[in-house]
N, C-alpha and C positions, 0 to 999 in steps of 0.2 A: 579185718573183715570177718563178720560172723557168717558161717556157712548157711544157717537157716534164714538169713536175711538176703539170700540171693536166689535167683531163678535159673533153672537148668536151660541151657541152650544147645547142648550136645553131649555125646559120650564118645570118647576115643575108642575106635574099633580095633585098630591095629597099626603097626608100623607100615610105612610105605617107602620102599626103596632103601638105599644105603646112606642117605644124607640126613637121617633123623626126622623125616616128615612122618605125619600120622594122618590116617583117614578118620573122619568124624561122622558118626551117625547123628543126624539132626534131631533136635528137640525144640525147634523154633520154626515159626512160620515166616521169619524174616532173615533167612540165611545170608543174603547178599549185603544186608545192612549190618548184621552182627559180625560176620567173619570178614575182616579187613586187616591188611597189614598194619601193625602198630596197635591194634586193639589189645586190651588186657582182659584175660579171663582167669578164673580161679579153679583150682582143683583141691581136693581134700583126701588125705591119706593118713590113717592112724590118728585122727583128730587134729592134724596140722593143715591149715589152709595156706596154699601157696599161689601167689600171683604168677601168671605166665603171659608173656607178650608174644603175639603172633608176628613172626618175621616175614613169612610168605604165605600167600593164600591163592589157591586155584580150585576150580570145581571140576570134578570128574564124575560122570554119571550122576549128577545132582548132589553129590556129597563133597564137602570141603576136604581138600588135602592141604594140611597146614604145616608150616615149619614154626618151631618155637625157639625163642632165644635161649641159648644154653643147651639145647638138645641137638647134638651134632652127628650122632651115629645111630645106626639101626638098633644097637643094643640099648642105647638111652631111650629111644622111641618105644621099644618093646616093653619097657618098664611102665609105660604110661597106659597101656591097653586096659580098658575097662573103667578108667577114671572119667567122672562126669565133669563137664565144663559148665561153670556158672558165671553169671554177671550180677552185680548189685541190682536189686529191684528198681531203684530209682533211675536206672539207665534204660529201662524198658520203654518201648514206644507206647503211646496212648492208643487204646483200641476203640473201634467204633462201638456204638450201642449194641447190646445183646451179644457181645463176644467177650471171651474171658481167657485169661492166662490159666494154664493148668494149675499152677500153685495157688491161685485164688480159690479153686474149687476143692482142693484136697483138704480133708478135715471137716468138710461140710456134712451136716446131718441131712439125711434124705428121708422125707416123709411123704405119704400119699395124700391126696387131696382130702381124704376123710380123716387125716391126722394120725394114721398108723405109722409108727417108726419103722423104717426099712433098715437103716444102718448108716455107716459113715463112709464117705468117699476116701478110698486109700490111694487111688491113682486115676489119671485120665489117660486113655490110650487113643491112638489115632491122630488124624490131622483135622484141620478146620473143615474138610469135606466129609468127614465121617468119624467123629469122635464118640467115645463111650466112657461112661463113668464106671469105674471098678469099685463096687460097694461091698464093704465088709458087713455082712448081715449075720444074724444069729443062726441062719441056716447054711451059711457058707458065703462064698463070693458070688455076687450077682453083677452082671454087666448090663448097664442101662444105656441105651442110645441117647446121646446128648442132642435131642431133637426137640423143637418147640412143641410138637404135638404131645410129647411125653413129659418133658421138663417144663412145667407150666410157669413156675416162679423160681428164679435164681437170685437169692439175696446174698451177695458176697460179704457184705459187712456183718450180717447176722450168721454167716456160715450155715445157710439153710436152703435146701432145694426141695421144692414141692413138685411131686410127680403125679401124673395120671397114667399109670401103666396099662398097656393093653392086657386083656385077659391072658393069664398064663405066664407073663413075663417074669414075675417074681417067684414063680414055682419051677423055673427051668432047672435049678440046681438041686432040687429035692429028690 
């Protein structure tokens, strides 16, 4: 499996308890579909991609607490803290129109409606209820709300987002 051909679904926050379970910070809008016993997810450390099978799953305060095959102790689980969990892109659910996976937007060029280049999307933060683009611009990082009123055209295949920013938005970091 190639790491870049997968989408993030969570990040292991920390060990939980003494039986090797971990708590996951979600990076998916579909946690109950994604986190099920028997599911396979992938981690990467030092260039090596490793498959991990979920042996147990329960949710606590909205976050998955998972057991992983081969991880039996708190010490084993502690070594996983900070690792991102990914799944192959072809396993992702189809999305409704005008919704996007974060990985689809990362790397997109952002331009204003009058053609001025703003920068490139480095990350997408937030959830479907309030996401923002983190754009690497020549003036520094700019955060742009992912709202229809601002992001007028999103062309995933061309990796291009056309924005109509409110006055002052692009100057916030100067």
